[in-house]
C-alpha positions, 0 to 999 in steps of 0.5 A: 464574631466571637465574644471576648473577655479581657481578663486584664486591664488597668482602667481606673489607674489610667484614669487617675493617672492620666485622665484617660476616658475609655468611653472615647476610642483609642484612636480619640484618645490617641489624638488628644495625647499627641506629644504628650508625656503620657505616650512617652511613659505608657504608649498610645492607648489601645483601648476604648468603648468603641474598640470593646464594640468593634471587637465584641469585648463584652467582659473586662477584668478592671484592676485596682493597681498602684505602684510602691514608691520604691518602684516609682518611674517619674516625679509627677506619678500620683498613683504611688504608695509608702505605706498600707494606709496609703496603698488602701486609700488609692485602691478604694478611690480606684474602686470607687471610680469604677462605680462613678463610671458605671453609674454614669454610663450604664449604656457603656459600663456595668459592674459584674459582681454576681451572676445575675449581673453577668446574665444581664450583660452577657444577654445584651450582647447575645439577644439584643441587636441594639445598634447603639452597642452594648455594655461592657461588664467590669469584674474588678481585680485587685493587683498586689494586695498591700490595699488590704490592710487586714484580712478582716477587711476583705468583707468590705471589698467583696461588698463593694464589688472586688472578685479577683485578688492577686497577692503580688505585683512586685513583693508584698508583705504576703508573698514574693513577686515580679523582681523581688522574689520569695515565699508566702509569708505568714501574713499571705497564708492568713490572707488566703484562708480569709479569702476562701471564705468569700470565695474570691479567685485567687489570680497568681500573676506576678507571684514568685514561683515559690509562693505560687506553687504553695498558693496552688496547694493551700488555697481552697478557692478558685485559681487563675492567672490573669496575665502571664505567658509561658517560660518555657517559650521565654527561654533565658528571659531572666524574669520571674514574670512568666509561668513555668510548665509546672505553675500552668499544670497547677492552674490546669489541675485546679480547673483555672485558665491562663490569660496570655499577653499581647506584649512584645517583651513577654513574647521575645526574649531580648525585644526592646522598644528602643531598638527593635521593630514590631514587626519581629513579633508577630501575632502568631507568638502569642498563638504559640503561647495560646497553644502550649497552654492547650497542649499541656491541657489537652483541650482548648479550656484553660487558655484565655486572653489577658491583654494588659493593654495600657499597663505600662505599654501601648500600641508601639509594644504589641504585635503589628497586627494589632492597633486596638483590642478589637484586633484580638479577633485576628487570633481565630484564623491563626488558630484555626490554621493550627487544627483549633475548631470554632469552639475552641477559638470560642473557649479561648477568647471569652468563653473559658472565663465566662464558665468560671465566672458563672461558677465562682460568682454568687447568684 
């Protein structure tokens, strides 16, 4: 099978909010959570180390994510912040959670902060036939930059392993975002300037188009979209969450990658968990988004996967062919039917992200 890179998973958020243990399989987690509020809020889990092994998911962009209190959905929600100090504290605790996780289970998870870290993990997957499995590399992505109180803190975040930063989830003081449109602010421009000094990868996901367009023009470091689908395939969706062709083409021009999201609401306009069936959104609809990116690029070098699994949705909200992350391998025959070669499918499932990591990580 082809190695997969999943460019977006809210692992620490789920661990700290719901007590999920990602050394377990998704099936084990589901059994433990039957009838729980976790399933009501977040759906049945799609992730776990055994599933990463079955699907050959070698690398995961593991997020730091917390929600501003104005978007709090339940009374018992703990991963929410009222101000920048609280955001900083939550993000730092999530980052330390990843460090504790990789320190305590290095046979299962390892932090990726350099090219040497990356090589060790990839060599294990590609050269070591160990029947006990392989460590999953964790590349840390900050989703929403309110945890950065001042650009002067970027050095510390970099030293602790953060390698990608997305300035927005909803709107932040740095730029407009999902549900809260707007441009880059002066603080946002200062943040981008400081990020470039450390070669942080800029993640345009969740940024409002006005902000993303300016960021593409002014950011001097690498640019990607870890988890976003194609607006042109979602007409009348009434959201600024998807990437227009203009943004996708901008990422392509910067030699970046766009990771697509297997979330039914982002694949079919009007799909509603309470009214619709999973069968209405076959996995081929995700292949449509991959193909659209590849057609815009004229090659297979700029599309990838960014599942966002367990990020506010679960098994109940994804195409029917998917039971866990391992089933992303089922994209291969769907793409081959469209004329994609083995090399193309390897690029899309993982090699494109690996190529950018080799280019952008320090030695």
